[in-house]
N, C-alpha and C positions, 0 to 999 in steps of 0.2 A: 144586888146591883154592882157592888164593889168588885167582885171577880170579873163581871162582864166588862166593867170600865177598865180594869187592868188588862184584860185580854185585848181590847181595842187599842189601848196605849202601846202594848208590846207589838201588836200588828203594825201600827203606824211607824213605830221606831224601826222595825225590821224593814219596812218599805223604804223609809228614808235612807237606811244603811245600804240597801241595794242600789238606790239611785246614786248615792255618793260613791259607792264602789265602782259603778259603771262609768261615772264621770272621771274618776281617778285613773282609769285604765288607758285613757287616750289624752292627747293634747292637740291643740289646734295650731297649725302653722298658717298664718294669714299673710299672704304675699301680695305686694303691688307688682303687677305684671304688665309689660308692654311688649308686643311682638310685631314684626314686620315680615311679610312673606311675598315672594314673587313666584311661589309654587302654585300650580293649579291642581296637580296630582303628583303622587310619588312615582318614581320610575320603578320598573320591575327588572331585577331585584333592587331594592332600596338599600344599597350598601354604602358604607363609609369607613374612613380611617381617621384616627385622631391626628391632628397637627399641633405642634407646640411652639410657642414663642421662645426666643432665647432665654428669657427670664424663667419660663416654665421648665425648660431643659435644665437650668441650673439647680432647680429644686424639684428634681424628678420624683422623689419619694412622696412629697405632698401632692404633686400633680397626678400621680398614679391613683391616689385615694379619691381625688375629685373626679377623675375619669371613670373610676369604678362605679360611683353613684350616678354619674351622668349616663353611663352605659345602660343601667337598669331603666332609667326614664326613657332613653331613646328606644330601647326594645319595646316598651309599652306602646309606642306610637308607630311601630312597624319598621324601624330602622335597624339594620343588621351590620354589626362590625365585621368587616372583611378587608384586612389590609392588603390582600393579594389582588382583589378586583373591586376597588372602591369606586362608587359613583360620586360621592361627596367627600370633602374634607371637613372635619368638625373640629372647631376650636372651642374649648370650654374653660371657664374660670370660675373661681369662688373665692370670696374674701370675707373676713370677719374683723370688725372694729369693736373694741371694748369701750363702753361709755358708762359714766355714772348716771343712774336713773334721774330723770327730771323731777321725780317725786321724792327726792331725798329728804326734804323738810318734813314730809308726812311721817318719817320714821323717828322724829324727835318731838313728842307731844308737849314737852316742858320748856323748850328753848327755841327761839326763832332764828338764832344766828349760827354762824359757823363756829362751833365750839369744840368740844371733845369731852371725853370722860373726865368728870371732876372739875369742870370749869365753873367758877363761882361768879354769879352775876349780881349778888346783893339784893335779890328780890324774894327772899324766903326760900323755902325748900323747892317749890315748883319752878321758880325762875333761877335759883342759884345752882343747884346740882344738876348739870346737864345730863340727862339720861339718853344720850345719843346712841343709837344703834349703828353698827357699821353700815356704810352706804351700800345699797344694792347695786349690782352691776347689770347693765343691759348690753346686749350684743346686737350690733347692726350688721346684717349679712346681705351679701349680694351675690347672685350667680348669673352667668350669661352663657349664651351659646350662639355660634355663628356657623352656618352651613354654606359651603362654597362648592359649586360644580367644578369638578376637576378638569373636565374637557374644555370648558369655556373660561374658567377662572372667575366666574360671576358669583357674587354673594347672593344667595336666593332665600336665605332665612336668617333672621336675627331676633333674639329674644332675651329679655332680662327680667329678673325677679328680685325684689328687695323685701326684707323682713326684719323687724325689730322685736326682740324677745329676751327672756331672762335665762333660757337654757344654755348651758355651757358646752353641750356635746354637739360639735359642728356637723359631723357626717350625717346623722339622721335628719337634721334640719335641712342640710344641703340637699339631701335626697328628695324631701318633700318640696323644696323650692324648685328643683329641676322638673318635678312632676307638674308643678303649677306653671312654670315657664313654658312647658310644652302642651298645655291644655289647648285644645282646638287645632293642633297641628294636623295638616299643613295649611289650613285656612283659618287662622285665629281671628277673633273679633278685632275690629279696629279700635285704637285708642287704649288708654290706661284702664285697668280693671283690677278688682280685688279677687283673688282666688284662694279659697280655703282648702287645706288638706289636713286630714286627721292622721296622726301617727301614734304608735304605742308610747307610753311613758317609759 
């Protein structure tokens, strides 16, 4: 019975390892999205060119990276970049704010206040020597897109996505957020919604 029991134990451990390995290969970017559309259908051809605000022109290298990930998301919904014969003008933006995690206290099981390494509180070992870990950083990101008809000057599509997470690599997360922001294009659901996109780790 013991060899059989060992076999089943190894089999279970192997299965758990496969599950954990599969989970570890992707990460979830959950975005809060809201979009507004006046488009009934896309023109043929559905071409666009990027437009930049003066502040975006001043930081052109960063804006080029944002437009590169937005370009991929726009292509997935049938929009084609063609600066020579554009139907739309597209303005895109992305920004990141660094925040301390609101769960900071959970990282210090022995001390309830704002202390630091080696802060003595006079309550014995568990209350005296603060075993504080460095506070985790959260990143609050937002992306947005505005489409304007060049012939009329009318804004026909506007969408925004917001995501809070712990990953520090901006561009892959921005790419997932632009995908989320364009979900349902050109006729997105009304009102705020949550959109989940999985990306590789």
